[in-house]
Z-matrix of the N, CA and C atoms (Angstrom, degrees):
N
C 1 1.447
C 2 1.515 1 107.76
N 3 1.304 2 117.76 1 122.71
C 4 1.455 3 121.73 2 -179.18
C 5 1.509 4 108.38 3 -122.78
N 6 1.320 5 116.30 4 126.40
C 7 1.465 6 120.10 5 179.33
C 8 1.526 7 107.67 6 -111.65
N 9 1.308 8 116.84 7 120.21
C 10 1.447 9 121.91 8 177.74
C 11 1.519 10 108.04 9 -130.80
N 12 1.319 11 115.70 10 107.08
C 13 1.473 12 122.32 11 -174.75
C 14 1.522 13 108.96 12 51.47
N 15 1.046 14 140.47 13 -134.64
C 16 1.451 15 134.86 14 -178.50
C 17 1.525 16 111.45 15 -97.64
N 18 1.306 17 116.49 16 23.15
C 19 1.460 18 121.36 17 179.50
C 20 1.518 19 107.64 18 -105.39
N 21 1.295 20 116.86 19 120.97
C 22 1.454 21 121.01 20 -179.13
C 23 1.524 22 109.66 21 -107.58
N 24 1.305 23 115.24 22 136.31
C 25 1.440 24 121.56 23 -178.86
C 26 1.521 25 107.32 24 -124.78
N 27 1.309 26 116.68 25 125.31
C 28 1.449 27 120.50 26 -174.86
C 29 1.515 28 108.92 27 -132.73
N 30 1.317 29 117.14 28 130.55
C 31 1.454 30 121.85 29 177.97
C 32 1.520 31 109.39 30 -121.87
N 33 1.303 32 115.54 31 131.31
C 34 1.450 33 121.03 32 174.26
C 35 1.518 34 108.85 33 -92.43
N 36 1.291 35 116.12 34 140.23
C 37 1.445 36 120.12 35 171.66
C 38 1.521 37 106.95 36 -91.23
N 39 1.312 38 116.06 37 116.49
C 40 1.466 39 120.58 38 -176.21
C 41 1.515 40 109.86 39 -128.74
N 42 1.323 41 114.39 40 164.73
C 43 1.453 42 119.83 41 177.27
C 44 1.525 43 109.14 42 -71.27
N 45 1.318 44 116.32 43 146.43
C 46 1.456 45 122.10 44 -179.00
C 47 1.526 46 111.17 45 -58.58
N 48 1.320 47 118.39 46 -36.63
C 49 1.462 48 121.05 47 -178.78
C 50 1.527 49 111.49 48 -61.77
N 51 1.322 50 117.21 49 -32.60
C 52 1.464 51 121.20 50 178.35
C 53 1.519 52 110.58 51 -69.97
N 54 1.320 53 117.15 52 -38.60
C 55 1.462 54 121.68 53 -178.73
C 56 1.524 55 111.05 54 -74.30
N 57 1.322 56 117.65 55 -30.27
C 58 1.460 57 120.73 56 -178.69
C 59 1.521 58 112.21 57 -64.57
N 60 1.322 59 118.07 58 -29.24
C 61 1.458 60 121.86 59 177.70
C 62 1.531 61 108.17 60 -79.99
N 63 1.332 62 115.61 61 97.10
C 64 1.469 63 121.55 62 -174.39
C 65 1.528 64 113.05 63 -61.02
N 66 1.308 65 118.06 64 -20.92
C 67 1.465 66 120.78 65 -178.22
C 68 1.527 67 112.80 66 -86.94
N 69 1.334 68 117.43 67 -9.91
C 70 1.469 69 119.93 68 -178.49
C 71 1.523 70 110.42 69 -72.10
N 72 1.318 71 115.24 70 149.10
C 73 1.463 72 120.55 71 178.43
C 74 1.523 73 111.31 72 -62.37
N 75 1.322 74 116.11 73 -36.56
C 76 1.461 75 120.79 74 179.69
C 77 1.530 76 110.38 75 -62.78
N 78 1.319 77 116.71 76 -43.99
C 79 1.456 78 121.52 77 179.18
C 80 1.529 79 110.75 78 -63.44
N 81 1.306 80 116.31 79 -44.12
C 82 1.470 81 120.23 80 178.85
C 83 1.522 82 111.07 81 -63.80
N 84 1.324 83 116.89 82 -39.00
C 85 1.455 84 121.42 83 177.53
C 86 1.526 85 110.34 84 -63.27
N 87 1.337 86 115.95 85 -46.76
C 88 1.465 87 120.61 86 179.50
C 89 1.530 88 111.27 87 -59.90
N 90 1.317 89 116.64 88 -40.08
C 91 1.464 90 120.75 89 179.09
C 92 1.521 91 111.22 90 -63.52
N 93 1.314 92 117.47 91 -46.31
C 94 1.477 93 120.77 92 179.40
C 95 1.527 94 110.58 93 -61.95
N 96 1.313 95 116.56 94 -41.74
C 97 1.468 96 120.25 95 -179.70
C 98 1.528 97 110.97 96 -66.10
N 99 1.331 98 116.76 97 -39.51
C 100 1.463 99 119.22 98 178.94
C 101 1.525 100 110.53 99 -61.24
N 102 1.326 101 116.60 100 -50.11
C 103 1.463 102 119.82 101 -176.67
C 104 1.526 103 111.49 102 -67.27
N 105 1.325 104 117.61 103 -31.80
C 106 1.478 105 120.12 104 174.93
C 107 1.524 106 110.63 105 -67.00
N 108 1.326 107 116.07 106 -42.86
C 109 1.464 108 120.36 107 179.46
C 110 1.524 109 110.75 108 -66.71
N 111 1.326 110 117.03 109 -36.98
C 112 1.457 111 120.42 110 177.98
C 113 1.529 112 110.79 111 -64.75
N 114 1.306 113 115.98 112 -40.09
C 115 1.465 114 120.30 113 176.96
C 116 1.528 115 110.24 114 -62.95
N 117 1.330 116 116.59 115 -41.72
C 118 1.455 117 120.85 116 177.22
C 119 1.530 118 110.34 117 -63.60
N 120 1.337 119 117.69 118 -43.18
C 121 1.462 120 121.58 119 177.11
C 122 1.525 121 110.32 120 -58.52
N 123 1.307 122 116.57 121 -46.64
C 124 1.461 123 121.12 122 179.31
C 125 1.522 124 111.22 123 -57.98
N 126 1.323 125 116.46 124 -44.55
C 127 1.463 126 120.72 125 179.66
C 128 1.527 127 112.17 126 -67.00
N 129 1.324 128 117.24 127 -39.49
C 130 1.471 129 121.00 128 178.46
C 131 1.527 130 109.61 129 -63.11
N 132 1.334 131 116.80 130 -44.14
C 133 1.465 132 120.12 131 -176.87
C 134 1.525 133 112.36 132 -70.70
N 135 1.323 134 117.73 133 -18.24
C 136 1.465 135 120.50 134 174.60
C 137 1.528 136 111.80 135 -67.36
N 138 1.326 137 117.11 136 -18.40
C 139 1.457 138 121.67 137 178.71
C 140 1.523 139 111.63 138 -77.70
N 141 1.340 140 118.01 139 -6.05
C 142 1.455 141 120.99 140 178.12
C 143 1.525 142 109.47 141 -59.53
N 144 1.314 143 116.28 142 130.45
C 145 1.453 144 121.25 143 -177.57
C 146 1.519 145 112.73 144 95.15
N 147 1.334 146 116.26 145 -15.96
C 148 1.464 147 121.67 146 178.12
C 149 1.524 148 109.20 147 -105.63
N 150 1.329 149 114.95 148 -46.83
C 151 1.461 150 123.11 149 177.35
C 152 1.528 151 106.48 150 -103.35
N 153 1.323 152 117.53 151 155.66
C 154 1.468 153 120.92 152 179.59
C 155 1.522 154 110.77 153 -51.10
N 156 1.320 155 115.40 154 136.52
C 157 1.464 156 120.96 155 -177.30
C 158 1.529 157 112.16 156 -57.96
N 159 1.333 158 117.61 157 -39.95
C 160 1.468 159 120.58 158 179.78
C 161 1.520 160 111.30 159 -59.57
N 162 1.315 161 116.78 160 -39.54
C 163 1.461 162 121.37 161 -179.57
C 164 1.526 163 110.59 162 -67.50
N 165 1.328 164 116.46 163 -44.26
C 166 1.470 165 121.03 164 179.95
C 167 1.527 166 110.34 165 -64.61
N 168 1.331 167 116.15 166 -44.00
C 169 1.470 168 119.51 167 179.87
C 170 1.521 169 111.51 168 -65.85
N 171 1.320 170 117.36 169 -38.65
C 172 1.461 171 120.21 170 179.28
C 173 1.531 172 111.01 171 -64.60
N 174 1.306 173 116.36 172 -50.06
C 175 1.469 174 119.59 173 -178.80
C 176 1.524 175 111.66 174 -68.40
N 177 1.322 176 116.28 175 -47.21
C 178 1.467 177 119.75 176 -175.73
C 179 1.507 178 114.18 177 -72.78
N 180 1.328 179 116.29 178 -49.48
C 181 1.462 180 119.36 179 -174.17
C 182 1.518 181 113.45 180 -90.37
N 183 1.327 182 116.34 181 -52.13
C 184 1.465 183 118.86 182 -176.52
C 185 1.518 184 112.27 183 -68.24
N 186 1.304 185 116.38 184 -40.72
C 187 1.470 186 119.02 185 -175.64
C 188 1.527 187 112.60 186 -90.90
N 189 1.308 188 119.02 187 -57.60
C 190 1.470 189 120.15 188 -176.21
C 191 1.529 190 112.84 189 -72.85
N 192 1.323 191 116.71 190 -56.20
C 193 1.460 192 119.18 191 -175.63
C 194 1.525 193 111.85 192 -65.51
N 195 1.315 194 117.11 193 -54.73
C 196 1.468 195 119.76 194 -173.42
C 197 1.522 196 114.14 195 -73.89
N 198 1.308 197 118.72 196 -29.14
C 199 1.461 198 119.77 197 -177.85
C 200 1.521 199 113.60 198 -92.02
N 201 1.315 200 118.19 199 -32.31
C 202 1.460 201 120.05 200 -172.21
C 203 1.526 202 113.34 201 -117.66
N 204 1.308 203 117.11 202 -55.70
C 205 1.458 204 119.53 203 -176.28
C 206 1.521 205 112.29 204 -65.03
N 207 1.317 206 116.81 205 -41.56
C 208 1.458 207 119.87 206 -178.00
C 209 1.527 208 112.15 207 -64.08
N 210 1.314 209 117.31 208 -34.35
C 211 1.473 210 120.06 209 175.53
C 212 1.518 211 110.90 210 -59.26
N 213 1.318 212 115.87 211 -43.57
C 214 1.459 213 119.84 212 179.02
C 215 1.521 214 110.64 213 -67.20
N 216 1.315 215 117.46 214 -42.52
C 217 1.467 216 120.74 215 -179.83
C 218 1.525 217 111.52 216 -61.67
N 219 1.311 218 116.03 217 -41.21
C 220 1.461 219 120.22 218 179.69
C 221 1.526 220 110.99 219 -64.94
N 222 1.328 221 117.00 220 -34.36
C 223 1.465 222 121.07 221 -179.32
C 224 1.521 223 113.10 222 -87.15
N 225 1.320 224 117.94 223 -5.17
C 226 1.463 225 120.99 224 175.84
C 227 1.523 226 107.83 225 -84.11
N 228 1.324 227 117.55 226 126.76
C 229 1.470 228 119.65 227 -179.23
C 230 1.527 229 111.21 228 -59.36
N 231 1.335 230 117.68 229 147.26
C 232 1.468 231 120.36 230 177.75
C 233 1.527 232 110.06 231 -57.01
N 234 1.304 233 115.85 232 142.48
C 235 1.455 234 120.16 233 179.53
C 236 1.517 235 111.56 234 147.45
N 237 1.311 236 115.49 235 -167.55
C 238 1.457 237 121.07 236 -175.36
C 239 1.525 238 113.21 237 -61.43
N 240 1.321 239 116.59 238 -36.02
C 241 1.463 240 121.15 239 179.60
C 242 1.528 241 110.82 240 -61.37
N 243 1.320 242 115.91 241 -45.67
C 244 1.456 243 121.34 242 179.96
C 245 1.529 244 110.41 243 -67.14
N 246 1.311 245 117.11 244 -40.01
C 247 1.464 246 121.30 245 178.83
C 248 1.525 247 110.69 246 -63.04
N 249 1.321 248 116.41 247 -42.51
C 250 1.464 249 120.08 248 179.03
C 251 1.532 250 111.02 249 -62.45
N 252 1.318 251 116.54 250 -44.86
C 253 1.458 252 120.54 251 179.92
C 254 1.528 253 111.10 252 -62.16
N 255 1.324 254 117.00 253 -45.65
C 256 1.466 255 120.78 254 179.63
C 257 1.531 256 110.80 255 -63.18
N 258 1.314 257 117.11 256 -40.07
C 259 1.467 258 121.05 257 178.86
C 260 1.516 259 111.41 258 -62.37
N 261 1.322 260 116.19 259 -39.32
C 262 1.467 261 120.32 260 179.05
C 263 1.518 262 111.11 261 -67.39
N 264 1.325 263 117.32 262 -36.92
C 265 1.465 264 120.78 263 176.68
C 266 1.527 265 109.35 264 -63.64
N 267 1.316 266 117.07 265 -47.77
C 268 1.466 267 121.60 266 -179.38
C 269 1.525 268 110.65 267 -60.49
N 270 1.320 269 117.48 268 -39.41
C 271 1.469 270 121.52 269 -179.12
C 272 1.527 271 112.40 270 -62.66
N 273 1.316 272 117.75 271 -24.29
C 274 1.471 273 122.09 272 179.77
C 275 1.525 274 112.55 273 -76.77
N 276 1.310 275 117.46 274 -24.49
C 277 1.463 276 121.49 275 -171.51
C 278 1.527 277 111.48 276 -72.46
N 279 1.333 278 117.50 277 130.16
C 280 1.466 279 120.93 278 178.59
C 281 1.536 280 111.27 279 -64.41
N 282 1.321 281 116.91 280 128.26
C 283 1.466 282 121.47 281 -177.71
C 284 1.520 283 112.46 282 -61.29
N 285 1.308 284 117.59 283 -33.30
C 286 1.470 285 119.86 284 -175.10
C 287 1.533 286 112.15 285 -64.43
N 288 1.333 287 118.16 286 -21.09
C 289 1.459 288 121.06 287 177.44
C 290 1.531 289 111.74 288 -65.35
N 291 1.323 290 116.97 289 -20.75
C 292 1.465 291 121.19 290 -173.65
C 293 1.524 292 113.29 291 -107.40
N 294 1.324 293 117.83 292 -1.44
C 295 1.464 294 121.44 293 -174.87
C 296 1.516 295 113.38 294 -64.43
N 297 1.306 296 118.45 295 -38.22
C 298 1.462 297 121.21 296 -175.70
C 299 1.531 298 113.66 297 -97.32
N 300 1.316 299 117.20 298 7.32
C 301 1.467 300 120.18 299 -179.40
C 302 1.527 301 110.45 300 -83.17
N 303 1.326 302 115.84 301 146.89
C 304 1.454 303 120.95 302 175.44
C 305 1.524 304 108.96 303 -73.48
N 306 1.304 305 116.42 304 156.07
C 307 1.461 306 121.72 305 178.53
C 308 1.535 307 109.83 306 -59.08
N 309 1.298 308 116.27 307 134.77
C 310 1.460 309 120.77 308 179.15
C 311 1.514 310 114.60 309 84.57
N 312 1.321 311 118.13 310 1.87
C 313 1.463 312 120.09 311 178.48
C 314 1.522 313 109.88 312 -113.16
N 315 1.308 314 115.67 313 167.52
C 316 1.458 315 120.74 314 -179.74
C 317 1.520 316 109.69 315 -146.68
N 318 1.306 317 115.57 316 178.67
C 319 1.458 318 121.10 317 176.30
C 320 1.529 319 108.70 318 -71.54
N 321 1.327 320 118.12 319 143.91
C 322 1.477 321 119.67 320 179.81
C 323 1.528 322 112.54 321 -56.65
N 324 1.323 323 117.34 322 -35.15
C 325 1.472 324 120.45 323 -179.01
C 326 1.523 325 112.75 324 -69.89
N 327 1.334 326 117.28 325 -15.04
C 328 1.465 327 120.68 326 -178.17
C 329 1.531 328 113.80 327 -100.38
N 330 1.326 329 117.39 328 4.52
C 331 1.475 330 119.58 329 -177.09
C 332 1.525 331 112.15 330 -59.36
N 333 1.326 332 118.36 331 -45.70
C 334 1.466 333 120.56 332 -178.97
C 335 1.524 334 111.25 333 -65.85
N 336 1.314 335 117.06 334 -38.93
C 337 1.463 336 121.12 335 177.33
C 338 1.528 337 110.19 336 -64.40
N 339 1.329 338 117.22 337 -42.31
C 340 1.462 339 121.44 338 178.31
C 341 1.535 340 110.99 339 -63.09
N 342 1.320 341 116.76 340 -40.73
C 343 1.466 342 120.15 341 177.28
C 344 1.520 343 110.84 342 -61.95
N 345 1.335 344 116.70 343 -38.62
C 346 1.465 345 120.18 344 176.54
C 347 1.531 346 110.32 345 -63.97
N 348 1.317 347 117.25 346 -42.00
C 349 1.471 348 120.46 347 178.92
C 350 1.508 349 111.57 348 -62.58
N 351 1.324 350 116.99 349 -38.53
C 352 1.469 351 120.38 350 179.89
C 353 1.528 352 112.02 351 -68.26
N 354 1.311 353 116.99 352 -30.60
C 355 1.470 354 120.12 353 179.43
C 356 1.504 355 109.42 354 -72.42
């Protein structure tokens, strides 16, 4: 449960079989929550350069991505749906965070997300 100003974000932990049935209410709920959380992540990361980078990375990556979005991604069956979601997450990330990184490395907060992409 994450409370950010009067915006509440709630994720249910459900069995993968329930989420695979796209017509189920649980699956539809999970989808709405994912896209709402992604929108929140996008908005949080827009504060990069205005608010201290450590604060933005902690809230955006450590809290939103690793605690909420990644749970949904892991429970989304492999396929186009999962690829689209991962692509949207990547599109939110500020490019300047990666300018000084060596090839093949990433931000520590993105290790779990990268492992999911490799799977």
